[in-house]
ROKOLKE-687823 format. One record per residue: x, y, z of N, C-alpha, C in turn; residue in three letters. Coordinates in steps of 0.02 Angstrom, whole numbers. Each point is the difference from the previous one (the first is absolute). Last residue first. Layout:
<recs>
REC      n_x      n_y      n_z     ca_x     ca_y     ca_z      c_x      c_y      c_z   resn
REC        X        Y        Z        X        Y        Z        X        Y        Z    ALA
...
</recs>
This chain:
<recs>
REC      n_x      n_y      n_z     ca_x     ca_y     ca_z      c_x      c_y      c_z   resn
REC      116     -310     -283      -30      -28      -62       46      -49      -31    PHE
REC       57      125      199      -60      -40       15      -26      -35      -62    LYS
REC      184      158       -3       20      -66       23      -61      -46       13    GLN
REC      -29      228      -60       25      -37      -57       16      -71       21    VAL
REC      -62      150      167      -58      -15      -42       22      -41      -60    ALA
REC      167       80      143      -38      -54       32      -60      -20      -44    ARG
REC      128      184      -66       36      -61      -12      -34      -59       33    SER
REC      -92      214       32       -8      -20      -70       39      -64      -13    SER
REC       16       94      216      -69      -22      -14       -7      -25      -71    ASN
REC      206       96       67      -10      -66       31      -69      -26      -16    GLU
REC       49      216      -70       35      -49      -41       -9      -70       28    GLN
REC      -86      176      125      -40       -7      -61       33      -51      -47    ALA
REC      112       58      202      -60      -40       12      -41      -11      -64    ALA
REC      227      104       67      -19      -28      -65      -62      -42        4    GLY
REC       87      121      189       33      -64      -14      -18      -30      -67    GLY
REC      -62      219      104      -45      -55       16       29      -68      -19    GLY
REC      120      194      -53       -7        0       72      -45      -57       23    LEU
REC       22       36     -232       63      -24       29       -6       -6       76    TRP
REC     -181       96     -113        6      -71      -18       63      -30       31    GLU
REC      -30      231       22      -49      -36       41        5      -75      -13    ALA
REC      128      141     -136       28        0       68      -47      -40       46    ILE
REC      -74       35     -219       58      -45        0       30       -6       70    GLU
REC     -173      156      -31      -27      -68       -6       57      -52        2    GLU
REC       54      233       -4      -23      -24       65      -28      -70       -3    VAL
REC      136      167     -146      -13      -71      -13      -24      -34       65    ARG
REC       53      227        1      -33       -2      -64      -17      -72      -20    PRO
REC       12       67      259       44      -18      -56      -39        5      -65    SER
REC      -19        1      292      -11       44      -57       50      -18      -54    ARG
REC     -118     -100      250       48       -8      -55      -20       48      -56    LEU
REC      -46      -35      284      -21       29      -64       56       -8      -50    THR
REC      -96      -93      256       56       -4      -47      -26       23      -68    VAL
REC      -76       24      273      -21        5      -70       62        0      -44    THR
REC      -62      -95      256       51       34      -40      -27       -1      -71    ILE
REC     -172      -10      214       43      -34      -47       58       43      -24    PRO
REC     -135      -12      247       -2       34      -64       50      -32      -47    GLY
REC      -42      -87      213       34       64        9       -1       42      -63    LEU
REC     -106     -217        1      -23       35       60       33       69       12    PRO
REC      -56     -125     -232       61        8       39      -17       42       61    SER
REC     -166      -43     -159       25      -67       16       64        3       41    GLU
REC     -124      190      -98      -15      -17       69       20      -71       19    ASP
REC       26       93     -225       43       35       48      -12      -23       71    ALA
REC      -42     -171     -204      -30       63       23       45       30       54    GLU
REC       72     -194     -105      -47       21      -52      -30       67       16    SER
REC      247     -101       69      -66       18       28      -44       22      -59    CYS
REC      242     -157       33      -44       43      -39      -64       13       38    LEU
REC      251      -63       86      -69      -23        5      -45       51      -35    ALA
REC      279      -75       51      -47       38      -40      -69      -32        7    VAL
REC      229       17      173      -43      -41      -43      -45       45      -42    ARG
REC      156       64      184       37      -23      -58      -39      -46      -47    GLY
REC      -68      128      204       29      -66       16       38      -30      -60    ALA
REC     -114      206      -24       49       10       53       36      -65       17    PHE
REC     -180      -10     -150       59       31      -31       55       13       52    ALA
REC     -209      -78       74       36      -54      -35       64       28      -31    ALA
REC     -143      155       99       30      -42       51       40      -57      -32    GLN
REC     -126      144     -143       57       35       30       36      -44       52    LYS
REC     -141      -76     -225       -9        3       72       64       28       32    ASN
REC      -72       65     -254       34      -51       39      -15       10       74    LEU
REC     -114       80     -259       11        7       71       39      -60       27    TYR
REC       -3      125     -257      -29      -53       41       18       13       73    PHE
REC       -1      120     -277       17       -3       71      -31      -61       32    TRP
REC       72      146     -254      -41      -49       36       23       -1       72    THR
REC       32      147     -259        7       -8       73      -45      -55       26    GLU
REC       10      111     -224       68      -24       13       12      -13       74    ALA
REC     -248        3      -75       52       26      -45       67      -33       14    GLY
REC     -143      -75      166      -27       62      -28       55       31      -42    ASP
REC      -67     -240      156       39       33      -52      -37       60      -27    MET
REC      -66     -173      171       16       68       21       39       40      -53    ASN
REC      -66     -231      -34      -61       34       22       14       74       15    LYS
REC      183     -140      -50      -41       13      -60      -64       38       18    ARG
REC      138      -71      176       33       54      -38      -39       17      -63    MET
REC      -76     -181      132       -9       63       36       31       57      -40    ARG
REC       32     -218      -83      -71       18       -4      -12       69       32    ARG
REC      215      -92       22      -12       23      -69      -73       20       -9    LEU
REC       61      -95      206       30       66       -8      -15       28      -70    TYR
REC      -69     -219       44      -40       47       40       28       71       -7    ALA
REC      118     -176     -103      -63       13      -34      -43       51       38    ARG
REC      208      -77       96        7       46      -57      -65       17      -34    GLY
REC       78     -143      200      -59       45        1        0       49      -59    THR
REC      162     -178       97      -48      -24      -49      -63       44       -5    GLY
REC      214       15      135      -65      -14       33      -52      -26      -49    ARG
REC      215       67      -77       11      -54       48      -64      -20       37    SER
REC       -1      185     -153        9      -65      -34        6      -57       50    ARG
REC       -7      218       85      -65      -16      -30        4      -68      -34    ILE
REC      199       89       83      -43      -20       56      -69      -21      -26    ALA
REC      152       89     -156       23      -66       23      -44      -25       57    GLU
REC      -37      219      -78      -20      -49      -51       20      -71       21    ALA
REC       73      176      136      -72       -8        6      -26      -52      -50    LEU
REC      227       63      -12      -13      -40       60      -75      -13       11    PRO
REC       61      137     -189       22      -70       -6      -12      -40       64    ALA
REC      -36      244      -53      -56      -45       12       20      -73        0    LEU
REC      151      178      -52      -19        9       70      -58      -46       19    PHE
REC       73       15     -225       45      -42       40      -15        7       75    SER
REC     -108      129     -180      -33      -61       23       46      -44       43    PRO
REC       10      275      -19       25      -60      -32      -32      -63       29    GLY
REC       20      222      144       -7        0      -73       31      -64      -27    GLU
REC     -119       86      251       58      -25      -37      -16        3      -75    ALA
REC      -94       67      276       -4        6      -73       64      -26      -31    SER
REC     -166       12      242       64      -22      -29       -8        4      -75    ALA
REC     -133      108      237        2      -24      -69       71      -20      -19    SER
REC     -192       85      212       66      -28      -17       -2      -23      -72    ALA
REC     -151      172      187        8      -40      -62       72      -25       -6    ARG
REC      -92      157      171      -42      -60        2        4      -44      -61    GLY
REC      194      166       38      -58        3       43      -36      -66        2    GLY
REC      176      -21     -153      -23       69        3      -65        2       40    ASP
REC      222     -160      -94      -50        2       53      -20       73        9    LEU
REC      126     -157     -201      -16       66       26      -54       -7       52    LEU
REC      197     -159     -145      -60        3       43       -6       71       27    VAL
REC      123     -139     -219        3       59       44      -65        4       39    ASP
REC      108     -238      -92      -34       61      -22       11       56       50    SER
REC       75     -236       17       45       48      -32      -32       64      -25    GLY
REC     -161     -206       33       67        5       28       44       48      -40    PRO
REC     -264      -36       28       44       29      -51       71        9       27    LEU
REC     -160     -113      134      -36       -3      -63       44       24      -58    VAL
REC       80       12      220       -8      -71      -15      -36       -9      -67    ASN
REC       24      216       87       63      -24      -28       -2      -75      -14    LEU
REC     -185       99      105        5       25      -69       65      -24      -33    LEU
REC      -31      -48      227      -48      -39      -39        4       21      -74    ALA
REC      125      123      155       30      -66      -11      -46      -44      -42    ALA
REC      -81      210       69       52        8      -51       34      -67      -16    GLY
REC     -150        2      176      -37        8      -62       49        9      -58    VAL
REC       91       -7      212      -24      -67      -19      -40        3      -65    ARG
REC       73      202       96       58      -39      -23      -20      -70      -23    GLY
REC     -161      146      102       15       18      -70       60      -39      -28    PRO
REC     -174      -84      188       68       26       -1       18       16      -73    ASP
REC     -259       -1      100       53      -36      -34       68       35        7    GLU
REC     -224       77       75       24      -54       43       59      -38      -30    THR
REC     -114      180     -117       31       26       61       29      -54       46    PRO
REC      -13      -50     -265      -48       13       54       36       25       62    LEU
REC       55       10     -265       34      -18       62      -48       20       56    VAL
REC      -44      -66     -275       -8       44       58       43      -26       57    ASP
REC       75      -50     -255      -51      -19       50       -5       55       52    CYS
REC      129      -94     -257      -18       52       49      -54      -25       47    SER
REC      186      -51     -221      -37      -36       53      -14       52       53    ALA
REC       73        3     -278       -8       33       65      -38      -46       46    THR
REC      143        8     -258      -39      -36       50        0       38       65    VAL
REC       56       13     -288        4       32       65      -44      -38       48    GLY
REC      129      -55     -249      -52      -14       49       14       40       63    CYS
REC       83      -74     -275       -1       53       51      -58      -14       47    ARG
REC      112     -206     -123      -50       53      -11        8       52       55    ALA
REC       88     -244      -61       39       59      -14      -48       57      -18    ALA
REC      -43     -228      162      -12       36      -63       43       62       -6    PRO
REC       66     -228      133      -27       66       15      -10       37      -66    VAL
REC       -7     -272        8       45       57       -5      -36       66       15    ARG
REC      -51     -257       93      -23       47      -49       43       63        3    MET
</recs>
């Protein structure tokens, strides 16, 4: 699926617990948004980027795991105007994997919150979720 040609800002942020190595937390954020700018500020870490191309590795990981519908459902539930968000497991992100969390407490060290902002946020969410809505409609057509 082609990267949408839409303006998009993305931020991945999380708490840095006193028992955590800030460098490892920064590495987890870079695994989520490769090539982004990481800021470690006391007890918080964040990575920011502009453009949906920064989300391409995350989109590919979601597709390869077949979890697009779950991500799309979560992004639609959390959509507010031109913004949406979802949680990722911080430990999985450090290991280079993506694992969606429905609630913040599902990640023992706290989640990474990924926030998307775009005038076409629904289109970005659909793309990130692997075109799950299109897959669903095409499957429904094939059944008849």
